All heavy atoms as TSV, in Angstrom:
chain	resi	resn	atom	element	x	y	z
A	1	MET	N	N	11.918	-26.200	-24.730
A	1	MET	CA	C	12.081	-25.559	-23.452
A	1	MET	C	C	13.539	-25.254	-23.164
A	1	MET	O	O	13.826	-24.263	-22.529
A	1	MET	CB	C	11.535	-26.459	-22.348
A	1	MET	CG	C	10.022	-26.599	-22.347
A	1	MET	SD	S	9.197	-25.089	-21.914
A	1	MET	CE	C	8.916	-25.277	-20.200
A	2	ASN	N	N	14.444	-26.071	-23.595
A	2	ASN	CA	C	15.858	-25.859	-23.291
A	2	ASN	C	C	16.600	-25.224	-24.451
A	2	ASN	O	O	17.785	-25.434	-24.614
A	2	ASN	CB	C	16.516	-27.192	-22.909
A	2	ASN	CG	C	15.999	-27.730	-21.585
A	2	ASN	OD1	O	15.564	-26.948	-20.752
A	2	ASN	ND2	N	16.044	-29.025	-21.402
A	3	GLY	N	N	15.910	-24.421	-25.255
A	3	GLY	CA	C	16.546	-23.768	-26.395
A	3	GLY	C	C	17.384	-22.581	-25.952
A	3	GLY	O	O	17.572	-22.319	-24.759
A	4	PRO	N	N	17.926	-21.862	-26.933
A	4	PRO	CA	C	18.755	-20.694	-26.601
A	4	PRO	C	C	17.905	-19.619	-25.913
A	4	PRO	O	O	16.737	-19.426	-26.210
A	4	PRO	CB	C	19.271	-20.214	-27.952
A	4	PRO	CG	C	18.304	-20.749	-28.947
A	4	PRO	CD	C	17.771	-22.031	-28.371
A	5	THR	N	N	18.521	-18.916	-24.983
A	5	THR	CA	C	17.827	-17.848	-24.276
A	5	THR	C	C	18.248	-16.501	-24.822
A	5	THR	O	O	19.405	-16.299	-25.207
A	5	THR	CB	C	18.137	-17.893	-22.768
A	5	THR	OG1	O	19.546	-17.742	-22.596
A	5	THR	CG2	C	17.692	-19.210	-22.161
A	6	ASN	N	N	17.310	-15.594	-24.893
A	6	ASN	CA	C	17.600	-14.227	-25.325
A	6	ASN	C	C	17.608	-13.332	-24.095
A	6	ASN	O	O	16.668	-13.328	-23.311
A	6	ASN	CB	C	16.532	-13.730	-26.300
A	6	ASN	CG	C	16.548	-14.510	-27.593
A	6	ASN	OD1	O	17.584	-14.997	-28.010
A	6	ASN	ND2	N	15.388	-14.633	-28.220
A	7	SER	N	N	18.660	-12.574	-23.917
A	7	SER	CA	C	18.724	-11.648	-22.789
A	7	SER	C	C	18.639	-10.218	-23.301
A	7	SER	O	O	19.087	-9.896	-24.393
A	7	SER	CB	C	20.013	-11.845	-21.994
A	7	SER	OG	O	21.122	-11.580	-22.814
A	8	VAL	N	N	18.033	-9.369	-22.479
A	8	VAL	CA	C	17.841	-7.976	-22.842
A	8	VAL	C	C	18.432	-7.115	-21.745
A	8	VAL	O	O	18.229	-7.369	-20.561
A	8	VAL	CB	C	16.335	-7.654	-23.000
A	8	VAL	CG1	C	16.128	-6.180	-23.278
A	8	VAL	CG2	C	15.729	-8.500	-24.096
A	9	THR	N	N	19.178	-6.080	-22.132
A	9	THR	CA	C	19.735	-5.126	-21.183
A	9	THR	C	C	19.151	-3.760	-21.479
A	9	THR	O	O	19.281	-3.244	-22.584
A	9	THR	CB	C	21.271	-5.076	-21.300
A	9	THR	OG1	O	21.797	-6.377	-21.093
A	9	THR	CG2	C	21.850	-4.120	-20.279
A	10	LEU	N	N	18.492	-3.163	-20.475
A	10	LEU	CA	C	17.908	-1.849	-20.621
A	10	LEU	C	C	18.973	-0.815	-20.295
A	10	LEU	O	O	19.540	-0.805	-19.208
A	10	LEU	CB	C	16.713	-1.707	-19.679
A	10	LEU	CG	C	15.902	-0.445	-19.798
A	10	LEU	CD1	C	15.290	-0.324	-21.181
A	10	LEU	CD2	C	14.830	-0.444	-18.740
A	11	VAL	N	N	19.213	0.074	-21.233
A	11	VAL	CA	C	20.294	1.043	-21.072
A	11	VAL	C	C	19.768	2.422	-20.681
A	11	VAL	O	O	20.341	3.087	-19.825
A	11	VAL	CB	C	21.115	1.149	-22.376
A	11	VAL	CG1	C	22.202	2.205	-22.253
A	11	VAL	CG2	C	21.710	-0.189	-22.724
A	12	ASP	N	N	18.659	2.867	-21.271
A	12	ASP	CA	C	18.190	4.223	-21.040
A	12	ASP	C	C	16.666	4.266	-21.153
A	12	ASP	O	O	16.087	3.569	-21.970
A	12	ASP	CB	C	18.809	5.182	-22.058
A	12	ASP	CG	C	18.518	6.636	-21.764
A	12	ASP	OD1	O	18.208	6.948	-20.604
A	12	ASP	OD2	O	18.615	7.455	-22.693
A	13	ILE	N	N	16.044	5.087	-20.315
A	13	ILE	CA	C	14.611	5.344	-20.400
A	13	ILE	C	C	14.443	6.851	-20.556
A	13	ILE	O	O	14.954	7.627	-19.753
A	13	ILE	CB	C	13.871	4.861	-19.138
A	13	ILE	CG1	C	14.020	3.359	-18.975
A	13	ILE	CG2	C	12.403	5.236	-19.199
A	13	ILE	CD1	C	13.421	2.819	-17.703
A	14	ASP	N	N	13.732	7.258	-21.592
A	14	ASP	CA	C	13.553	8.680	-21.864
A	14	ASP	C	C	12.095	9.043	-21.620
A	14	ASP	O	O	11.229	8.767	-22.442
A	14	ASP	CB	C	13.945	8.990	-23.307
A	14	ASP	CG	C	13.950	10.477	-23.594
A	14	ASP	OD1	O	14.047	11.258	-22.632
A	14	ASP	OD2	O	13.845	10.851	-24.777
A	15	ILE	N	N	11.830	9.663	-20.456
A	15	ILE	CA	C	10.481	10.070	-20.097
A	15	ILE	C	C	10.493	11.584	-19.924
A	15	ILE	O	O	11.312	12.106	-19.151
A	15	ILE	CB	C	10.022	9.402	-18.780
A	15	ILE	CG1	C	10.057	7.894	-18.914
A	15	ILE	CG2	C	8.631	9.871	-18.399
A	15	ILE	CD1	C	9.758	7.151	-17.636
A	16	PRO	N	N	9.603	12.293	-20.614
A	16	PRO	CA	C	9.551	13.748	-20.441
A	16	PRO	C	C	9.207	14.117	-18.991
A	16	PRO	O	O	8.447	13.416	-18.315
A	16	PRO	CB	C	8.439	14.194	-21.393
A	16	PRO	CG	C	8.282	13.085	-22.367
A	16	PRO	CD	C	8.674	11.832	-21.646
A	17	PHE	N	N	9.754	15.229	-18.527
A	17	PHE	CA	C	9.605	15.637	-17.133
A	17	PHE	C	C	8.143	15.853	-16.756
A	17	PHE	O	O	7.688	15.450	-15.684
A	17	PHE	CB	C	10.414	16.915	-16.876
A	17	PHE	CG	C	10.330	17.385	-15.463
A	17	PHE	CD1	C	10.998	16.711	-14.450
A	17	PHE	CD2	C	9.560	18.500	-15.133
A	17	PHE	CE1	C	10.916	17.142	-13.136
A	17	PHE	CE2	C	9.476	18.933	-13.821
A	17	PHE	CZ	C	10.157	18.253	-12.828
A	18	GLY	N	N	7.371	16.467	-17.646
A	18	GLY	CA	C	5.962	16.743	-17.363
A	18	GLY	C	C	5.158	15.467	-17.170
A	18	GLY	O	O	4.308	15.379	-16.280
A	19	ARG	N	N	5.407	14.455	-17.988
A	19	ARG	CA	C	4.697	13.188	-17.843
A	19	ARG	C	C	5.107	12.475	-16.560
A	19	ARG	O	O	4.295	11.825	-15.908
A	19	ARG	CB	C	4.972	12.298	-19.053
A	19	ARG	CG	C	4.322	12.854	-20.326
A	19	ARG	CD	C	4.495	11.941	-21.487
A	19	ARG	NE	N	3.557	10.819	-21.323
A	19	ARG	CZ	C	3.523	9.771	-22.120
A	19	ARG	NH1	N	4.373	9.681	-23.127
A	19	ARG	NH2	N	2.649	8.810	-21.926
A	20	LEU	N	N	6.368	12.612	-16.178
A	20	LEU	CA	C	6.840	12.000	-14.934
A	20	LEU	C	C	6.187	12.670	-13.720
A	20	LEU	O	O	5.752	11.996	-12.786
A	20	LEU	CB	C	8.362	12.105	-14.852
A	20	LEU	CG	C	9.052	11.305	-13.766
A	20	LEU	CD1	C	8.801	9.819	-13.958
A	20	LEU	CD2	C	10.540	11.585	-13.782
A	21	VAL	N	N	6.075	13.990	-13.745
A	21	VAL	CA	C	5.418	14.716	-12.666
A	21	VAL	C	C	3.949	14.320	-12.601
A	21	VAL	O	O	3.399	14.073	-11.513
A	21	VAL	CB	C	5.576	16.242	-12.845
A	21	VAL	CG1	C	4.674	17.011	-11.889
A	21	VAL	CG2	C	7.023	16.651	-12.667
A	22	ALA	N	N	3.291	14.227	-13.743
A	22	ALA	CA	C	1.879	13.838	-13.771
A	22	ALA	C	C	1.692	12.438	-13.202
A	22	ALA	O	O	0.733	12.180	-12.457
A	22	ALA	CB	C	1.345	13.908	-15.199
A	23	PHE	N	N	2.597	11.532	-13.523
A	23	PHE	CA	C	2.513	10.175	-12.989
A	23	PHE	C	C	2.623	10.178	-11.463
A	23	PHE	O	O	1.842	9.522	-10.777
A	23	PHE	CB	C	3.608	9.293	-13.591
A	23	PHE	CG	C	3.735	7.969	-12.897
A	23	PHE	CD1	C	2.808	6.970	-13.122
A	23	PHE	CD2	C	4.759	7.742	-11.991
A	23	PHE	CE1	C	2.911	5.748	-12.464
A	23	PHE	CE2	C	4.875	6.535	-11.328
A	23	PHE	CZ	C	3.945	5.533	-11.577
A	24	PHE	N	N	3.578	10.929	-10.921
A	24	PHE	CA	C	3.759	10.956	-9.473
A	24	PHE	C	C	2.590	11.647	-8.762
A	24	PHE	O	O	2.208	11.243	-7.657
A	24	PHE	CB	C	5.083	11.609	-9.093
A	24	PHE	CG	C	6.253	10.681	-9.269
A	24	PHE	CD1	C	7.261	10.979	-10.171
A	24	PHE	CD2	C	6.341	9.507	-8.552
A	24	PHE	CE1	C	8.327	10.120	-10.339
A	24	PHE	CE2	C	7.409	8.642	-8.714
A	24	PHE	CZ	C	8.404	8.951	-9.603
A	25	VAL	N	N	1.996	12.661	-9.382
A	25	VAL	CA	C	0.823	13.313	-8.793
A	25	VAL	C	C	-0.347	12.325	-8.760
A	25	VAL	O	O	-1.038	12.189	-7.741
A	25	VAL	CB	C	0.449	14.589	-9.568
A	25	VAL	CG1	C	-0.919	15.107	-9.171
A	25	VAL	CG2	C	1.503	15.660	-9.353
A	26	LYS	N	N	-0.568	11.595	-9.850
A	26	LYS	CA	C	-1.644	10.608	-9.891
A	26	LYS	C	C	-1.398	9.495	-8.878
A	26	LYS	O	O	-2.326	9.048	-8.200
A	26	LYS	CB	C	-1.773	10.020	-11.291
A	26	LYS	CG	C	-2.340	10.974	-12.306
A	26	LYS	CD	C	-2.390	10.312	-13.676
A	26	LYS	CE	C	-2.822	11.270	-14.752
A	26	LYS	NZ	N	-2.834	10.626	-16.077
A	27	ALA	N	N	-0.160	9.054	-8.764
A	27	ALA	CA	C	0.160	7.983	-7.823
A	27	ALA	C	C	-0.053	8.441	-6.383
A	27	ALA	O	O	-0.573	7.687	-5.553
A	27	ALA	CB	C	1.601	7.516	-8.032
A	28	SER	N	N	0.318	9.676	-6.075
A	28	SER	CA	C	0.129	10.167	-4.701
A	28	SER	C	C	-1.348	10.363	-4.395
A	28	SER	O	O	-1.792	10.109	-3.270
A	28	SER	CB	C	0.903	11.462	-4.480
A	28	SER	OG	O	0.416	12.476	-5.336
A	29	LEU	N	N	-2.137	10.798	-5.357
A	29	LEU	CA	C	-3.575	10.943	-5.143
A	29	LEU	C	C	-4.252	9.578	-5.006
A	29	LEU	O	O	-5.209	9.432	-4.241
A	29	LEU	CB	C	-4.211	11.742	-6.283
A	29	LEU	CG	C	-3.855	13.230	-6.314
A	29	LEU	CD1	C	-4.476	13.890	-7.541
A	29	LEU	CD2	C	-4.310	13.920	-5.049
A	30	ALA	N	N	-3.772	8.589	-5.720
A	30	ALA	CA	C	-4.339	7.245	-5.613
A	30	ALA	C	C	-3.955	6.583	-4.293
A	30	ALA	O	O	-4.665	5.695	-3.814
A	30	ALA	CB	C	-3.866	6.391	-6.789
A	31	ALA	N	N	-2.861	7.010	-3.688
A	31	ALA	CA	C	-2.413	6.410	-2.434
A	31	ALA	C	C	-3.284	6.838	-1.256
A	31	ALA	O	O	-3.363	6.117	-0.261
A	31	ALA	CB	C	-0.956	6.791	-2.167
A	32	ILE	N	N	-3.963	7.969	-1.354
A	32	ILE	CA	C	-4.779	8.454	-0.240
A	32	ILE	C	C	-5.956	7.527	0.052
A	32	ILE	O	O	-6.111	7.067	1.180
A	32	ILE	CB	C	-5.229	9.914	-0.488
A	32	ILE	CG1	C	-4.014	10.834	-0.485
A	32	ILE	CG2	C	-6.247	10.361	0.545
A	32	ILE	CD1	C	-4.294	12.236	-0.961
A	33	PRO	N	N	-6.810	7.192	-0.934
A	33	PRO	CA	C	-7.898	6.264	-0.626
A	33	PRO	C	C	-7.389	4.878	-0.262
A	33	PRO	O	O	-7.979	4.197	0.586
A	33	PRO	CB	C	-8.741	6.217	-1.894
A	33	PRO	CG	C	-8.178	7.181	-2.833
A	33	PRO	CD	C	-6.933	7.743	-2.275
A	34	ALA	N	N	-6.289	4.464	-0.852
A	34	ALA	CA	C	-5.723	3.153	-0.509
A	34	ALA	C	C	-5.268	3.138	0.951
A	34	ALA	O	O	-5.498	2.156	1.663
A	34	ALA	CB	C	-4.559	2.832	-1.439
A	35	ALA	N	N	-4.659	4.206	1.407
A	35	ALA	CA	C	-4.218	4.282	2.801
A	35	ALA	C	C	-5.414	4.293	3.750
A	35	ALA	O	O	-5.374	3.678	4.821
A	35	ALA	CB	C	-3.359	5.526	3.013
A	36	ILE	N	N	-6.491	4.970	3.359
A	36	ILE	CA	C	-7.696	4.988	4.192
A	36	ILE	C	C	-8.288	3.587	4.301
A	36	ILE	O	O	-8.679	3.144	5.385
A	36	ILE	CB	C	-8.720	5.995	3.631
A	36	ILE	CG1	C	-8.195	7.420	3.801
A	36	ILE	CG2	C	-10.078	5.837	4.311
A	36	ILE	CD1	C	-9.007	8.471	3.083
A	37	ILE	N	N	-8.342	2.869	3.202
A	37	ILE	CA	C	-8.882	1.506	3.206
A	37	ILE	C	C	-8.018	0.590	4.066
A	37	ILE	O	O	-8.535	-0.192	4.878
A	37	ILE	CB	C	-9.009	0.975	1.763
A	37	ILE	CG1	C	-10.114	1.731	1.038
A	37	ILE	CG2	C	-9.283	-0.520	1.751
A	37	ILE	CD1	C	-10.167	1.468	-0.449
A	38	VAL	N	N	-6.710	0.689	3.943
A	38	VAL	CA	C	-5.815	-0.133	4.764
A	38	VAL	C	C	-5.984	0.226	6.237
A	38	VAL	O	O	-6.009	-0.657	7.101
A	38	VAL	CB	C	-4.347	0.045	4.313
A	38	VAL	CG1	C	-3.380	-0.553	5.306
A	38	VAL	CG2	C	-4.147	-0.561	2.941
A	39	TRP	N	N	-6.135	1.515	6.561
A	39	TRP	CA	C	-6.334	1.945	7.944
A	39	TRP	C	C	-7.620	1.352	8.518
A	39	TRP	O	O	-7.641	0.885	9.655
A	39	TRP	CB	C	-6.362	3.461	8.002
A	39	TRP	CG	C	-6.519	3.987	9.393
A	39	TRP	CD1	C	-5.541	4.150	10.319
A	39	TRP	CD2	C	-7.730	4.397	10.019
A	39	TRP	NE1	N	-6.084	4.646	11.483
A	39	TRP	CE2	C	-7.422	4.802	11.330
A	39	TRP	CE3	C	-9.055	4.463	9.585
A	39	TRP	CZ2	C	-8.378	5.266	12.210
A	39	TRP	CZ3	C	-10.008	4.923	10.474
A	39	TRP	CH2	C	-9.668	5.315	11.764
A	40	ILE	N	N	-8.691	1.351	7.729
A	40	ILE	CA	C	-9.962	0.787	8.189
A	40	ILE	C	C	-9.834	-0.704	8.429
A	40	ILE	O	O	-10.319	-1.227	9.446
A	40	ILE	CB	C	-11.089	1.108	7.180
A	40	ILE	CG1	C	-11.407	2.595	7.212
A	40	ILE	CG2	C	-12.340	0.280	7.467
A	40	ILE	CD1	C	-12.349	3.054	6.113
A	41	ILE	N	N	-9.181	-1.403	7.522
A	41	ILE	CA	C	-8.998	-2.851	7.684
A	41	ILE	C	C	-8.188	-3.149	8.947
A	41	ILE	O	O	-8.547	-4.027	9.734
A	41	ILE	CB	C	-8.337	-3.455	6.432
A	41	ILE	CG1	C	-9.319	-3.418	5.257
A	41	ILE	CG2	C	-7.863	-4.883	6.688
A	41	ILE	CD1	C	-8.700	-3.775	3.927
A	42	LEU	N	N	-7.104	-2.412	9.157
A	42	LEU	CA	C	-6.294	-2.633	10.353
A	42	LEU	C	C	-7.069	-2.284	11.621
A	42	LEU	O	O	-6.929	-2.959	12.641
A	42	LEU	CB	C	-4.997	-1.823	10.272
A	42	LEU	CG	C	-3.996	-2.305	9.222
A	42	LEU	CD1	C	-2.804	-1.351	9.164
A	42	LEU	CD2	C	-3.550	-3.718	9.503
A	43	TRP	N	N	-7.909	-1.235	11.585
A	43	TRP	CA	C	-8.709	-0.866	12.728
A	43	TRP	C	C	-9.707	-1.978	13.060
A	43	TRP	O	O	-9.913	-2.300	14.232
A	43	TRP	CB	C	-9.439	0.445	12.453
A	43	TRP	CG	C	-10.139	0.980	13.655
A	43	TRP	CD1	C	-9.610	1.760	14.625
A	43	TRP	CD2	C	-11.499	0.739	14.022
A	43	TRP	NE1	N	-10.573	2.028	15.568
A	43	TRP	CE2	C	-11.731	1.414	15.229
A	43	TRP	CE3	C	-12.542	0.021	13.447
A	43	TRP	CZ2	C	-12.958	1.393	15.863
A	43	TRP	CZ3	C	-13.766	-0.003	14.087
A	43	TRP	CH2	C	-13.965	0.679	15.278
A	44	LEU	N	N	-10.315	-2.562	12.025
A	44	LEU	CA	C	-11.262	-3.653	12.256
A	44	LEU	C	C	-10.571	-4.879	12.846
A	44	LEU	O	O	-11.112	-5.525	13.754
A	44	LEU	CB	C	-11.974	-4.016	10.954
A	44	LEU	CG	C	-12.983	-2.982	10.446
A	44	LEU	CD1	C	-13.489	-3.374	9.065
A	44	LEU	CD2	C	-14.115	-2.814	11.423
A	45	ILE	N	N	-9.381	-5.191	12.352
A	45	ILE	CA	C	-8.628	-6.324	12.907
A	45	ILE	C	C	-8.290	-6.058	14.370
A	45	ILE	O	O	-8.429	-6.940	15.226
A	45	ILE	CB	C	-7.358	-6.591	12.074
A	45	ILE	CG1	C	-7.735	-7.134	10.696
A	45	ILE	CG2	C	-6.432	-7.566	12.790
A	45	ILE	CD1	C	-6.576	-7.222	9.726
A	46	ALA	N	N	-7.855	-4.835	14.679
A	46	ALA	CA	C	-7.536	-4.485	16.066
A	46	ALA	C	C	-8.782	-4.569	16.940
A	46	ALA	O	O	-8.718	-5.044	18.075
A	46	ALA	CB	C	-6.926	-3.088	16.130
A	47	ALA	N	N	-9.932	-4.136	16.426
A	47	ALA	CA	C	-11.171	-4.189	17.202
A	47	ALA	C	C	-11.549	-5.630	17.510
A	47	ALA	O	O	-11.984	-5.941	18.624
A	47	ALA	CB	C	-12.295	-3.494	16.436
A	48	VAL	N	N	-11.373	-6.521	16.542
A	48	VAL	CA	C	-11.682	-7.937	16.771
A	48	VAL	C	C	-10.735	-8.523	17.818
A	48	VAL	O	O	-11.172	-9.210	18.751
A	48	VAL	CB	C	-11.614	-8.730	15.449
A	48	VAL	CG1	C	-11.654	-10.225	15.697
A	48	VAL	CG2	C	-12.737	-8.317	14.512
A	49	VAL	N	N	-9.459	-8.225	17.694
A	49	VAL	CA	C	-8.482	-8.757	18.654
A	49	VAL	C	C	-8.769	-8.224	20.046
A	49	VAL	O	O	-8.753	-8.980	21.027
A	49	VAL	CB	C	-7.039	-8.414	18.208
A	49	VAL	CG1	C	-6.033	-8.726	19.302
A	49	VAL	CG2	C	-6.686	-9.168	16.933
A	50	TRP	N	N	-9.042	-6.930	20.169
A	50	TRP	CA	C	-9.322	-6.345	21.487
A	50	TRP	C	C	-10.605	-6.925	22.070
A	50	TRP	O	O	-10.703	-7.136	23.273
A	50	TRP	CB	C	-9.411	-4.826	21.377
A	50	TRP	CG	C	-8.071	-4.166	21.357
A	50	TRP	CD1	C	-7.021	-4.480	20.553
A	50	TRP	CD2	C	-7.626	-3.105	22.183
A	50	TRP	NE1	N	-5.966	-3.657	20.825
A	50	TRP	CE2	C	-6.312	-2.801	21.822
A	50	TRP	CE3	C	-8.241	-2.365	23.177
A	50	TRP	CZ2	C	-5.577	-1.805	22.427
A	50	TRP	CZ3	C	-7.509	-1.365	23.786
A	50	TRP	CH2	C	-6.185	-1.090	23.415
A	51	SER	N	N	-11.613	-7.155	21.240
A	51	SER	CA	C	-12.855	-7.709	21.774
A	51	SER	C	C	-12.676	-9.162	22.198
A	51	SER	O	O	-13.283	-9.594	23.176
A	51	SER	CB	C	-13.983	-7.590	20.750
A	51	SER	OG	O	-13.701	-8.387	19.615
A	52	VAL	N	N	-11.848	-9.908	21.484
A	52	VAL	CA	C	-11.556	-11.283	21.887
A	52	VAL	C	C	-10.825	-11.291	23.223
A	52	VAL	O	O	-11.069	-12.146	24.080
A	52	VAL	CB	C	-10.737	-12.014	20.794
A	52	VAL	CG1	C	-10.156	-13.311	21.309
A	52	VAL	CG2	C	-11.593	-12.261	19.565
A	53	LEU	N	N	-9.945	-10.336	23.438
A	53	LEU	CA	C	-9.205	-10.243	24.692
A	53	LEU	C	C	-10.028	-9.598	25.808
A	53	LEU	O	O	-9.573	-9.541	26.952
A	53	LEU	CB	C	-7.914	-9.449	24.483
A	53	LEU	CG	C	-6.882	-10.087	23.561
A	53	LEU	CD1	C	-5.704	-9.154	23.367
A	53	LEU	CD2	C	-6.428	-11.425	24.101
A	54	GLY	N	N	-11.204	-9.092	25.477
A	54	GLY	CA	C	-12.064	-8.477	26.486
A	54	GLY	C	C	-11.671	-7.062	26.847
A	54	GLY	O	O	-11.999	-6.584	27.921
A	55	LEU	N	N	-10.979	-6.383	25.974
A	55	LEU	CA	C	-10.560	-5.004	26.248
A	55	LEU	C	C	-11.508	-4.026	25.571
A	55	LEU	O	O	-12.322	-4.392	24.741
A	55	LEU	CB	C	-9.128	-4.783	25.741
A	55	LEU	CG	C	-8.058	-5.698	26.348
A	55	LEU	CD1	C	-6.735	-5.482	25.648
A	55	LEU	CD2	C	-7.927	-5.437	27.829
A	56	SER	N	N	-11.409	-2.748	25.912
A	56	SER	CA	C	-12.234	-1.712	25.328
A	56	SER	C	C	-11.346	-0.635	24.719
A	56	SER	O	O	-10.303	-0.291	25.280
A	56	SER	CB	C	-13.136	-1.090	26.393
A	56	SER	OG	O	-13.781	0.037	25.871
A	57	PHE	N	N	-11.777	-0.078	23.589
A	57	PHE	CA	C	-11.012	1.000	22.966
A	57	PHE	C	C	-11.085	2.279	23.801
A	57	PHE	O	O	-10.198	3.111	23.769
A	57	PHE	CB	C	-11.541	1.301	21.562
A	57	PHE	CG	C	-10.951	0.412	20.505
A	57	PHE	CD1	C	-11.756	-0.445	19.790
A	57	PHE	CD2	C	-9.603	0.422	20.232
A	57	PHE	CE1	C	-11.226	-1.264	18.817
A	57	PHE	CE2	C	-9.070	-0.397	19.270
A	57	PHE	CZ	C	-9.878	-1.250	18.562
A	58	PHE	N	N	-12.173	2.453	24.557
A	58	PHE	CA	C	-12.368	3.692	25.280
A	58	PHE	C	C	-11.677	3.690	26.627
A	58	PHE	O	O	-11.317	4.719	27.148
A	58	PHE	CB	C	-13.862	3.957	25.435
A	58	PHE	CG	C	-14.565	4.003	24.105
A	58	PHE	CD1	C	-15.399	2.973	23.706
A	58	PHE	CD2	C	-14.359	5.065	23.236
A	58	PHE	CE1	C	-16.022	3.018	22.470
A	58	PHE	CE2	C	-14.977	5.112	22.013
A	58	PHE	CZ	C	-15.816	4.091	21.618
A	59	ARG	N	N	-11.524	2.518	27.237
A	59	ARG	CA	C	-10.817	2.384	28.507
A	59	ARG	C	C	-9.817	1.241	28.383
A	59	ARG	O	O	-10.060	0.148	28.861
A	59	ARG	CB	C	-11.794	2.116	29.641
A	59	ARG	CG	C	-12.535	3.362	30.042
A	59	ARG	CD	C	-13.478	3.080	31.148
A	59	ARG	NE	N	-14.785	2.887	30.490
A	59	ARG	CZ	C	-15.802	2.287	31.042
A	59	ARG	NH1	N	-15.717	1.764	32.215
A	59	ARG	NH2	N	-16.934	2.186	30.390
A	60	PRO	N	N	-8.715	1.466	27.675
A	60	PRO	CA	C	-7.768	0.368	27.468
A	60	PRO	C	C	-7.109	-0.088	28.773
A	60	PRO	O	O	-6.835	0.719	29.654
A	60	PRO	CB	C	-6.749	0.944	26.496
A	60	PRO	CG	C	-6.850	2.423	26.652
A	60	PRO	CD	C	-8.266	2.712	27.082
A	61	PHE	N	N	-6.887	-1.344	28.864
A	61	PHE	CA	C	-6.150	-1.982	29.960
A	61	PHE	C	C	-6.858	-1.866	31.302
A	61	PHE	O	O	-6.230	-1.946	32.334
A	61	PHE	CB	C	-4.722	-1.446	30.042
A	61	PHE	CG	C	-4.018	-1.517	28.727
A	61	PHE	CD1	C	-3.627	-0.366	28.068
A	61	PHE	CD2	C	-3.766	-2.729	28.133
A	61	PHE	CE1	C	-2.976	-0.434	26.847
A	61	PHE	CE2	C	-3.124	-2.806	26.903
A	61	PHE	CZ	C	-2.723	-1.664	26.265
A	62	GLN	N	N	-8.160	-1.605	31.295
A	62	GLN	CA	C	-8.954	-1.676	32.513
A	62	GLN	C	C	-9.820	-2.907	32.426
A	62	GLN	O	O	-10.627	-3.055	31.527
A	62	GLN	CB	C	-9.856	-0.448	32.663
A	62	GLN	CG	C	-9.197	0.715	33.318
A	62	GLN	CD	C	-10.226	1.812	33.573
A	62	GLN	OE1	O	-11.307	1.792	33.018
A	62	GLN	NE2	N	-9.859	2.770	34.408
A	63	VAL	N	N	-9.667	-3.800	33.349
A	63	VAL	CA	C	-10.434	-5.040	33.321
A	63	VAL	C	C	-11.499	-4.996	34.384
A	63	VAL	O	O	-11.374	-4.464	35.423
A	63	VAL	CB	C	-9.505	-6.243	33.532
A	63	VAL	CG1	C	-10.297	-7.533	33.520
A	63	VAL	CG2	C	-8.436	-6.259	32.470
């Protein structure tokens, strides 16, 4: 466990422009359903909190 350590330094990454563009397009398309899922989860959490507090989404802050 306490033997010599090997260190690595990354100097250059060579990625063709077309593959980089394809990666970013795929990542942006994958972010859309992920954002929708996160929005739904946050909406459900807000609905639970509002219902615990006795509030309504349709008439907020009216008791």
